[in-house]
Residue, then its C-alpha position, 0 to 999 in steps of 0.5 A: x308583788x308588794x301590795x299596800x292597803x289604801x291607808x298604807x298608800x296614802x301614808x307612803x305618798x304623803x311622806x314621800x312627796x309632801x313631807x321631805x324625808x330625813x337626811x341620812x348619810x351613806x354607809x361610807x360616810x357613816x363609817x367615816x363619822x364612826x371613826x370619831x363618834x359613837x354610833x347608836x342604831x335604830x332599826x325595825x326592832x327598836x321602832x317596834x319597842x318604842x311605838x307599840x307594846x309588843x316585844x321582839x324576838x330577842x327583847x321583851x318590851x320594857x318601859x325603861x328601855x322604851x323611854x331610853x330609846x326615845x331619849x336617844x333618838x332625840x339627842x343632840x349630843x355632838x359626840x353621838x351619831x344616831x343611825x336610822x334605816x335609810x328607807x324614807x326616800x326609795x327602796x329601789x336599792x334593796x333586794x326584792x326580799x328586803x323591799x318586801x320587809x321594809x315596805x311592811x315597816x313603812x306601812x306601820x311606822x313611816x308617818x309616826x317616825x317621820x313626825x319625831x325625826x328632825x329635819x335639822x339633823x343629819x342621821x347616820x344609816x343603821x345599815x352601817x353594820x348590814x352592808x351586804x345581804x339586803x342590797x341588790x348591788x354588792x360590788x362595793x362590799x369588799x371596800x365597805x368591810x375594809x373601811x369597817x375594819x379600819x375602825x378598830x385597826x390596831x386598837x384595843x377593843x372590848x366586844x360586848x355580845x350575846x353569849x353565842x354570838x362569837x363575833x369574829x370567831x373563825x372569820x378574822x373580822x377583828x384580827x387587825x385589832x391590837x387586842x380583844x377582850x369580851x364581855x358576854x351576856x344573855x342572847x335574849x333580854x340583855x336589857x335585864x342586865x343593863x346596870x351590870x353591863x354599864x358598870x362593867x364597861x365603865x371600869x375599862x380604860x377610856x382608850x378602849x373601843x367598844x363594839x356592841x352587839x346586844x340588840x336594842x340594849x346596845x343602842x342604850x349602852x353605846x349612848x351612855x358609854x359615850x356620855x361617860x367619855x368612851x367611844x362605843x359602836x353599836x354594830x349588831x349583825x356585823x359578824x353575820x353579815x361578814x360571814x355571808x359576804x365571805x361565803x357569797x350567800x344569796x339568802x340569809x343562812x345559818x352559820x355554824x357555831x354562832x347564834x343568829x336571830x334571823x335564821x334560827x340556832x345552829x351552834x354548839x353551846x360550848x366552844x373549844x376555841x382556846x383563843x376565843x375563850x381566853x378573850x372572855x373577861x366576864x359573863x353577865x347574867x349567864x353561867x355558860x362556859x361557852 
């Protein structure tokens, strides 16, 4: 059973019944927006980095990162869809495990986040890349992943990921792309490599679609790439969610040979997948031959 402190209960009811929640699109509608606009996602990790001096598991707190996240959250760039967690109206759609997690986030951040979210703005849902594990009703997941895969169908894509993330490897998630190349960087503290990541990505042809999965750094990189005329989608966690969907997993589990910050490590540091290795065009901040 979930228990809130008196302050938590007051915060919850004030923001639930006095101040109206922000407008947040469904996963399906956010996917539709992502066909033409870049996506910048904010979750519990980004809020922690913005609103506290604490670090998160895979990213140290950084004043410049904090500043950039605030800038993006308040952006009115029409080519960018800012995505936030759809937790402000009701948590009934989530599993018990997820409800407990998001109740804790509500208790910490609900009032302060709602104070700087705009009620004149419509946000996408940050759960665009988390459509499976956290929801009670998983009956539409097949259609959601089909719609997600349509975003890169027959497109030339650039995957920017942590060195052991291996998005799409072994599960066919990106097999419908026209071509795939990869830029690998550090699994932790990717923001340390931000300038080099931006420089490398900025040398790519603007017809390419960027798929970013590098924690909070992806939020900033997607924003700045969009400013430069690229189409970039911050879709962290999408691969691991797809793996869980394919396996019909009921709880988060490790996936062989892939890094996953939620369940710990269960991967080989090197890969002998020649097709995957042939897609890697640059390693930034790492010396691995994975």
